[in-house]
C-alpha positions in Angstrom: 111.4 112.5 102.0 110.1 114.8 104.7 107.7 113.7 107.3 106.0 110.6 106.0 104.5 107.6 107.8 107.5 105.4 107.3 108.4 103.2 110.3 112.1 103.2 109.6 112.4 106.9 110.4 111.2 106.2 114.0 108.3 108.7 113.6 104.8 108.6 112.4 103.0 111.6 111.2 99.9 112.2 113.3 97.3 114.9 112.5 99.3 117.8 114.0 102.8 116.6 114.9 105.3 113.9 114.4 105.0 111.4 117.2 107.5 108.6 118.2 106.8 105.2 116.7 106.1 102.4 119.1 106.0 98.6 118.6 102.3 98.5 119.2 100.8 100.9 116.7 97.0 100.8 116.3 95.4 100.6 112.8 95.0 104.1 111.3 91.6 105.7 111.7 89.7 107.3 108.9 91.0 110.8 109.9 94.6 109.5 109.7 93.9 107.9 106.3 92.4 111.1 105.0 95.4 113.1 106.3 97.8 110.8 104.5 95.8 111.0 101.3 95.7 114.8 101.4 99.3 115.1 102.5 100.5 112.9 99.6 98.4 114.9 97.2 100.2 118.1 98.2 103.6 116.5 98.7 103.6 117.0 102.5 104.0 120.8 102.0 101.9 123.7 103.0 100.1 125.0 99.9 100.5 128.6 100.9 104.2 128.9 101.9 105.4 125.6 100.3 107.4 124.5 103.3 107.6 121.0 104.7 106.9 121.0 108.4 105.7 118.6 111.0 102.8 120.8 112.0 100.4 120.5 109.0 96.7 120.6 109.3 93.8 119.9 107.0 91.6 122.9 106.4 88.3 123.3 104.5 88.7 125.5 101.5 85.0 126.5 101.8 84.2 126.4 105.5 81.4 124.0 106.6 79.4 126.9 108.0 79.3 128.4 104.4 78.2 125.1 102.8 81.5 123.4 102.4 81.8 119.6 102.5 84.2 117.0 103.8 85.1 115.9 100.3 88.8 115.7 99.4 88.3 118.4 96.8 87.3 120.8 99.5 90.3 120.1 101.7 93.8 121.7 101.7 97.0 121.3 103.7 98.3 124.3 105.6 100.9 124.9 108.2 99.8 126.3 111.5 100.9 129.9 110.8 99.1 129.9 107.4 96.1 128.4 109.0 96.0 131.2 111.5 96.2 133.8 108.7 93.4 132.2 106.9 91.2 132.1 110.0 91.9 135.8 110.7 90.9 136.7 107.1 87.7 134.6 107.4 86.8 136.3 110.7 87.2 139.8 109.1 84.9 138.8 106.2 82.0 137.9 108.5 
C-alpha cells in the first residue's frame, strides 16, 4: 500500500513527510498515533482530491477558533495543496 508506517519499506510516515527509517526509532508520540489513526480511517488519501501523497496533514473540519475540538470526528486528512485552498476559503469567510 502507499505510505504506511511499515519498517520493511525503509520509510516511516511522519506528520508531514516520509522520513528514512533508522535502527533507533523512538516510541510514537500521541500526535503520531493520532495521525496513523486518521490516515488509516481515510485510507492514506486526501479526502478532497483522493490522491495518495507523502505530504498529508490533519486538519480540523470546524476550526478551533470557531468552537471545534480535537476529537477524531472533527479531524480530516488533506494534502498540502487542498489544505491551502481550505485555508484561503476560511480567510475569505472571516
